[in-house]
C-alpha positions as CSV (number, residue, x, y, z in Angstrom):
1,M,-16.2,-4.3,27.3
2,S,-13.2,-2.9,25.5
3,A,-13.2,-0.4,22.6
4,F,-13.0,-3.3,20.3
5,G,-16.5,-4.7,21.0
6,R,-15.2,-7.7,23.1
7,A,-14.2,-8.2,26.6
8,R,-10.5,-7.9,27.3
9,G,-8.8,-11.2,27.9
10,P,-5.2,-12.1,29.0
11,A,-2.6,-12.2,26.3
12,A,-1.7,-15.6,24.9
13,P,1.5,-16.9,26.5
14,R,4.6,-15.7,24.6
15,G,7.4,-17.9,23.6
16,V,5.7,-21.1,24.5
17,R,6.6,-23.9,22.1
18,D,4.6,-27.0,21.4
19,A,6.4,-29.4,19.1
20,G,8.6,-26.6,17.9
21,V,5.8,-24.2,17.1
22,T,5.6,-20.8,18.9
23,V,2.2,-20.0,20.3
24,P,1.5,-16.5,19.0
25,V,0.5,-13.6,21.2
26,F,-1.9,-12.5,18.5
27,T,-3.7,-15.2,16.5
28,R,-4.5,-12.8,13.7
29,V,-2.6,-9.8,12.5
30,I,-4.5,-7.3,10.2
31,V,-2.3,-4.8,8.3
32,L,-4.1,-1.9,6.6
33,V,-2.0,0.2,4.2
34,L,-3.6,3.6,3.4
35,D,-1.7,4.0,0.1
36,S,0.3,7.2,0.1
37,L,-0.7,8.5,3.6
38,G,2.7,10.1,4.4
39,I,3.1,12.2,7.5
40,G,6.1,14.4,6.8
41,E,9.3,14.6,4.8
42,L,12.1,12.2,5.5
43,P,15.6,13.6,6.1
44,D,16.6,12.5,2.6
45,A,13.5,13.9,0.9
46,P,15.4,16.7,-0.8
47,A,17.5,14.1,-2.7
48,Y,14.2,12.8,-4.1
49,G,12.8,16.3,-5.0
50,D,10.4,16.1,-2.1
51,E,11.6,18.8,0.3
52,G,8.7,20.1,2.4
53,S,6.3,17.3,1.5
54,D,3.7,16.4,4.2
55,T,0.7,14.6,2.8
56,L,-1.5,14.4,5.8
57,G,-0.2,17.6,7.4
58,H,-0.9,19.7,4.4
59,I,-4.4,18.1,3.9
60,A,-5.2,18.8,7.6
61,A,-4.0,22.4,7.2
62,E,-6.5,23.0,4.4
63,V,-9.5,20.8,5.5
64,P,-10.7,20.4,9.1
65,L,-10.7,16.6,9.1
66,Q,-13.4,14.6,10.9
67,I,-11.5,11.4,11.6
68,P,-12.3,10.4,15.2
69,V,-11.4,6.7,14.9
70,L,-7.9,7.4,13.5
71,R,-7.5,10.0,16.1
72,S,-8.4,7.5,18.8
73,L,-5.7,5.2,17.4
74,G,-3.0,7.8,17.9
75,L,-2.9,9.7,14.6
76,G,-3.3,13.0,16.5
77,Q,-0.1,12.3,18.4
78,L,1.8,12.1,15.1
79,V,0.2,15.0,13.1
80,A,-1.2,18.4,14.1
81,L,-4.9,18.1,13.7
82,D,-7.6,20.6,14.7
83,G,-9.3,20.0,18.1
84,A,-8.3,18.2,21.2
85,T,-6.1,15.1,20.9
86,P,-7.6,12.1,22.7
87,S,-5.5,9.6,24.5
88,A,-4.6,6.7,22.2
89,I,-6.4,3.4,22.7
90,G,-3.4,1.6,21.3
91,A,0.3,2.1,20.4
92,Y,1.5,4.7,17.9
93,G,4.7,5.8,16.2
94,R,6.1,6.6,12.8
95,M,8.4,4.7,10.4
96,A,11.1,5.8,8.1
97,E,11.8,4.2,4.8
98,V,15.4,2.9,4.5
99,S,15.0,1.4,1.0
100,A,16.1,3.4,-2.1
101,G,12.8,4.5,-3.7
102,K,9.3,5.8,-2.9
103,D,6.9,3.5,-4.8
104,S,4.3,1.0,-3.8
105,V,6.5,-2.1,-4.5
106,T,9.4,-0.8,-2.6
107,G,7.2,0.3,0.4
108,H,5.3,-2.9,0.6
109,W,8.4,-5.1,0.3
110,E,10.1,-3.1,3.1
111,L,7.0,-3.5,5.3
112,M,7.4,-7.2,4.9
113,G,11.2,-7.1,5.7
114,L,12.8,-6.8,2.2
115,V,15.0,-3.7,1.7
116,L,16.1,-2.4,-1.6
117,D,19.7,-1.0,-1.7
118,R,19.3,0.4,-5.2
119,P,16.1,1.9,-6.6
120,F,14.3,0.3,-9.6
121,P,15.3,2.2,-12.8
122,T,13.2,5.1,-13.9
123,F,12.8,6.5,-17.4
124,P,12.4,10.3,-17.3
125,E,12.9,10.5,-21.1
126,G,10.7,7.6,-21.9
127,F,11.7,4.0,-22.6
128,P,14.5,3.1,-25.0
129,V,13.4,3.0,-28.7
130,A,14.6,-0.6,-29.1
131,L,12.4,-1.7,-26.2
132,I,9.3,0.1,-27.6
133,T,10.0,-1.2,-31.1
134,E,10.2,-4.8,-29.9
135,F,7.0,-4.3,-27.8
136,E,5.2,-3.1,-30.9
137,R,6.4,-6.0,-33.0
138,R,5.2,-8.5,-30.4
139,I,1.8,-7.0,-29.9
140,G,1.3,-6.2,-33.6
141,R,0.3,-2.6,-33.1
142,A,2.0,0.8,-33.0
143,T,2.0,2.7,-29.7
144,L,1.3,6.2,-28.6
145,G,3.0,8.2,-25.9
146,N,6.2,6.8,-24.4
147,V,6.4,9.8,-22.2
148,V,6.3,10.7,-18.5
149,A,2.7,11.8,-17.6
150,S,0.0,11.5,-15.1
151,G,-2.8,9.1,-15.9
152,T,-5.5,11.7,-16.3
153,E,-3.2,14.0,-18.4
154,I,-2.3,11.3,-20.8
155,L,-5.9,10.4,-21.5
156,T,-6.7,14.1,-22.2
157,R,-3.7,14.3,-24.6
158,L,-3.9,11.0,-26.4
159,G,-7.3,9.3,-25.6
160,A,-9.1,10.5,-28.7
161,E,-6.1,9.5,-31.0
162,H,-6.0,6.1,-29.3
163,M,-9.7,5.6,-30.1
164,R,-9.1,6.6,-33.7
165,T,-5.9,4.5,-34.3
166,G,-6.3,1.6,-31.9
167,S,-2.8,2.1,-30.7
168,P,-2.3,1.5,-26.9
169,I,-0.9,4.4,-24.9
170,V,2.4,3.7,-23.2
171,Y,3.6,6.1,-20.4
172,T,5.6,6.1,-17.2
173,S,6.1,8.4,-14.2
174,A,8.7,9.3,-11.6
175,D,8.2,5.6,-10.4
176,S,9.6,2.6,-12.1
177,V,6.5,1.7,-14.0
178,F,5.5,0.8,-17.6
179,Q,1.9,1.7,-17.9
180,I,-0.4,0.8,-20.8
181,A,-3.7,2.6,-21.1
182,A,-6.5,1.4,-23.5
183,H,-10.2,2.0,-23.9
184,E,-12.1,-1.1,-23.1
185,D,-14.2,-0.8,-26.3
186,V,-11.0,-0.4,-28.5
187,I,-8.8,-3.0,-26.8
188,P,-10.6,-5.5,-24.7
189,V,-9.3,-6.0,-21.2
190,A,-8.1,-9.5,-21.8
191,E,-6.0,-8.3,-24.8
192,L,-4.7,-5.4,-22.7
193,Y,-3.6,-7.9,-20.1
194,R,-1.9,-10.0,-22.8
195,M,0.0,-6.8,-23.9
196,C,1.0,-6.2,-20.3
197,E,2.4,-9.8,-20.1
198,V,4.5,-9.0,-23.2
199,A,5.7,-5.7,-21.6
200,F,6.5,-7.5,-18.4
201,E,8.9,-9.8,-20.2
202,L,10.6,-6.9,-22.0
203,A,10.5,-4.1,-19.5
204,A,10.5,-5.9,-16.1
205,R,12.4,-9.1,-16.6
206,G,14.5,-7.5,-19.4
207,A,15.1,-3.9,-18.1
208,G,14.4,-4.2,-14.4
209,V,11.3,-2.0,-14.4
210,G,9.5,-2.5,-11.1
211,R,6.0,-2.8,-12.4
212,V,3.9,-3.0,-15.5
213,I,0.3,-1.7,-15.0
214,A,-2.8,-2.2,-17.1
215,R,-4.8,1.0,-17.1
216,P,-8.1,0.4,-18.9
217,F,-10.6,3.2,-19.3
218,I,-14.1,4.0,-20.7
219,G,-16.0,7.0,-21.8
220,S,-15.6,9.6,-24.6
221,P,-13.1,12.4,-25.3
222,G,-13.3,14.9,-22.5
223,A,-15.1,12.4,-20.2
224,F,-12.7,9.4,-19.9
225,V,-12.9,7.4,-16.7
226,R,-10.4,4.7,-15.6
227,T,-12.1,1.5,-14.6
228,A,-11.5,-1.0,-11.7
229,N,-9.9,-3.5,-14.2
230,R,-6.5,-2.1,-13.4
231,H,-3.9,-4.9,-12.9
232,D,-0.4,-4.7,-11.6
233,Y,2.4,-7.0,-12.8
234,A,5.4,-6.7,-10.3
235,L,8.8,-8.3,-10.3
236,D,9.2,-11.3,-8.0
237,P,10.8,-10.2,-4.7
238,F,14.5,-11.0,-5.1
239,K,14.6,-12.6,-1.6
240,D,12.1,-14.0,0.8
241,T,9.6,-11.7,2.5
242,L,7.6,-12.2,5.6
243,L,4.8,-13.6,3.3
244,D,7.1,-16.4,2.2
245,C,8.1,-17.2,5.7
246,L,4.5,-17.3,6.9
247,T,3.1,-19.6,4.2
248,R,6.1,-21.9,4.4
249,R,5.2,-22.5,8.0
250,G,1.6,-23.0,7.2
251,V,0.4,-19.6,8.5
252,P,-2.2,-18.3,6.0
253,V,-1.9,-15.0,4.3
254,T,-4.9,-13.2,2.9
255,S,-4.4,-10.4,0.4
256,I,-7.0,-7.6,-0.1
257,G,-6.6,-5.2,-3.0
258,K,-3.4,-5.0,-5.0
259,V,-1.1,-6.6,-2.3
260,A,-0.9,-9.9,-4.1
261,D,0.1,-8.2,-7.3
262,L,2.9,-6.2,-5.6
263,F,4.5,-9.5,-4.5
264,A,3.8,-11.3,-7.8
265,G,1.5,-13.6,-5.9
266,R,4.3,-15.0,-3.8
267,G,3.5,-16.0,-0.2
268,V,-0.3,-15.3,-0.7
269,T,-2.8,-18.0,0.3
270,R,-5.9,-16.1,-0.8
271,S,-6.3,-13.0,-2.9
272,M,-9.3,-10.8,-2.8
273,P,-9.1,-8.0,-5.5
274,T,-11.1,-4.8,-4.9
275,S,-12.8,-2.2,-7.1
276,S,-12.5,0.7,-4.7
277,D,-11.6,1.5,-1.1
278,A,-15.2,1.0,-0.1
279,D,-15.1,-2.5,-1.7
280,G,-11.8,-3.0,0.1
281,V,-13.4,-2.4,3.5
282,T,-16.2,-4.8,2.6
283,K,-13.7,-7.5,1.5
284,L,-11.7,-6.9,4.7
285,Q,-14.8,-7.5,6.9
286,V,-15.6,-10.6,4.9
287,A,-12.1,-11.9,5.5
288,M,-12.2,-11.0,9.2
289,S,-15.4,-13.1,9.5
290,E,-14.0,-16.1,7.6
291,V,-10.2,-16.2,8.4
292,E,-9.4,-17.7,11.8
293,E,-5.7,-17.1,12.0
294,G,-2.7,-15.6,10.2
295,L,-2.1,-12.4,8.3
296,I,-4.8,-10.3,6.6
297,F,-2.9,-7.7,4.5
298,A,-5.0,-5.0,2.8
299,N,-4.1,-2.0,0.5
300,F,-6.5,0.9,0.0
301,V,-5.3,2.4,-3.3
302,D,-7.8,5.2,-3.9
303,F,-6.0,7.6,-1.6
304,D,-3.1,7.5,-4.0
305,A,-4.6,6.7,-7.4
306,L,-7.7,9.0,-7.2
307,Y,-6.6,11.8,-5.0
308,G,-2.8,12.0,-4.5
309,H,-1.8,11.7,-8.1
310,R,-4.5,14.1,-9.1
311,N,-3.6,16.7,-6.5
312,D,-7.1,16.6,-5.1
313,V,-6.8,17.8,-1.5
314,A,-10.6,17.9,-0.9
315,G,-11.1,14.4,-2.4
316,Y,-8.2,13.0,-0.3
317,A,-9.7,14.5,2.8
318,A,-13.2,13.1,2.0
319,N,-11.8,9.7,1.4
320,L,-10.0,9.8,4.8
321,E,-13.3,10.6,6.4
322,R,-15.2,7.9,4.6
323,F,-12.5,5.4,5.6
324,D,-12.6,6.5,9.2
325,G,-16.3,5.9,9.3
326,H,-15.8,2.3,8.0
327,L,-12.9,1.8,10.5
328,S,-15.2,1.9,13.5
329,G,-16.9,-1.3,12.2
330,V,-13.5,-2.9,11.7
331,L,-12.6,-2.3,15.3
332,L,-15.8,-3.9,16.5
333,Q,-14.9,-7.0,14.5
334,L,-11.6,-7.5,16.2
335,R,-11.3,-10.6,18.3
336,P,-9.6,-10.7,21.7
337,H,-6.3,-11.9,20.3
338,D,-6.3,-9.8,17.1
339,L,-3.6,-7.2,16.3
340,L,-4.5,-4.3,14.0
341,M,-1.8,-2.2,12.3
342,V,-2.6,0.9,10.2
343,T,0.2,2.3,8.1
344,A,1.2,3.5,4.6
345,D,3.8,2.8,1.9
346,H,5.0,6.3,0.9
347,G,3.6,9.8,0.6
348,N,1.8,11.6,-2.3
349,D,1.2,15.2,-1.2
350,P,-1.7,16.5,-3.1
351,S,-0.9,20.1,-2.1
352,T,2.3,20.3,-4.1
353,P,2.8,20.9,-7.9
354,S,4.1,17.4,-8.3
355,T,1.7,14.5,-9.1
356,D,4.2,11.9,-8.0
357,H,4.9,10.0,-4.8
358,S,6.9,11.7,-2.0
359,R,9.5,10.5,0.3
360,E,7.9,10.7,3.8
361,Y,7.5,9.1,7.1
362,V,4.4,6.8,7.4
363,P,2.2,6.4,10.5
364,L,2.2,3.3,12.6
365,L,-1.0,2.8,14.5
366,V,-1.4,-0.4,16.5
367,A,-4.5,-1.6,18.3
368,G,-6.1,-4.6,19.9
369,A,-7.6,-5.8,23.1
370,T,-4.2,-6.8,24.5
371,V,-2.2,-3.8,23.1
372,R,-0.8,-1.3,25.6
373,A,-2.9,1.8,25.4
374,G,-0.8,5.0,24.8
375,A,2.4,3.2,24.1
376,D,4.7,5.6,22.1
377,L,6.7,3.5,19.7
378,G,8.7,6.5,18.6
379,T,10.4,6.9,15.2
380,R,11.2,3.5,13.8
381,S,14.3,3.3,11.5
382,S,12.6,1.1,8.9
383,F,9.2,0.0,7.6
384,A,10.7,-3.5,8.2
385,D,10.1,-3.1,11.9
386,L,6.4,-3.9,11.2
387,G,7.3,-7.1,9.4
388,Q,9.8,-8.2,12.0
389,T,7.2,-7.7,14.7
390,I,4.7,-10.0,12.9
391,A,7.5,-12.5,12.3
392,E,8.3,-12.7,16.0
393,N,4.6,-13.0,16.8
394,F,4.2,-16.1,14.6
395,G,7.6,-17.5,15.3
396,V,8.9,-17.3,11.7
397,G,11.7,-14.8,12.2
398,P,14.0,-13.3,12.3
399,L,13.8,-11.5,9.0
400,A,16.9,-9.9,7.5
401,H,15.8,-6.4,8.3
402,G,13.8,-4.7,11.0
403,K,13.6,-4.5,14.8
404,S,10.5,-6.0,16.5
405,F,8.4,-3.9,18.8
406,L,6.3,-6.8,19.9
407,E,7.5,-6.6,23.5
408,D,6.6,-2.8,23.5
409,I,3.0,-3.3,22.6
410,V,1.9,-6.2,24.7
411,A,-0.1,-5.3,27.7
412,H,1.0,-7.4,30.7
413,H,-1.8,-8.1,33.1
414,S,-1.1,-8.9,36.8
């Protein structure tokens, strides 16, 4: 038996075409994005104000991480971790981001082969008065905020006033986001979503903002808690991504977590929203038991939203350990012709004063019964290499960006 709970079988034949359809090496590809798990500053990090950032490295320096499954996948070959480094059961490497930016939309789009030459606009001084005035007119309410702030900070500052006045809280960050926070007892979630749709027309379609995000919360002053009813409204990708190429050819794409939102629903066959990373693992395992072929694409956002943005090193470390514990069950569910890829979309170093994303390399951990054990994939020049590899596997490429590493990971049996 292999480490994946099933006997190793020979790889499916590559490049074989039947009625013009490529027989894939891997019947299912499962991509897991650990949101914000960067592994060291990119060469251009200083230009983004991120010199010295190293999300995982700095966490590991403060907390002795117990993540044996991620280590077995090759994470210890990429980052200095305490203890002995086991031989990797699969292939490993790191990827650089070539797109301009360091947010979730940009990172996920590049993973799927779409590169941004120019970053989405940011608003360090808040949004233009004319935009806010028109937004207020359309929703029939005044607003609070219109400042750069972290999600927890803005609730501490303006949450009580919001409850008193009924005015939604508008804020942004170092990313291209228009965020609207509202207490669920003051502005019902359905109404908050309607406000976000108005904001999307004005800020995204009108001003090019990358995302509008609904940020509902509950509780009382001093004890506010954001709920799982967050919803992201992203601009449509300006060109085709791997997801479009797959679904156009009849290859199903299953989204878990916020993935579908980041692509404005494009190229997604089935969307499974999640309420937490633990729920995300549950949904992932449901999908793995039900989906027979295609791409399963999951995002685990708690790393970023609950711990990275809040500079919570201990919380980030604990979430990594919880995820690692769940990952062993995921490996056992892998079928003989499955390909598992674990990666990230940007960094968010909780050890630095900044509460924003950081410009970092991301891990590339690749596993499966027919993946070459110990294959070093090196430093990939773009996140798009991941998407190009999947495109080659399913015969839907080539994508406009990225270099496939499919040939480098397939174990050839004599």
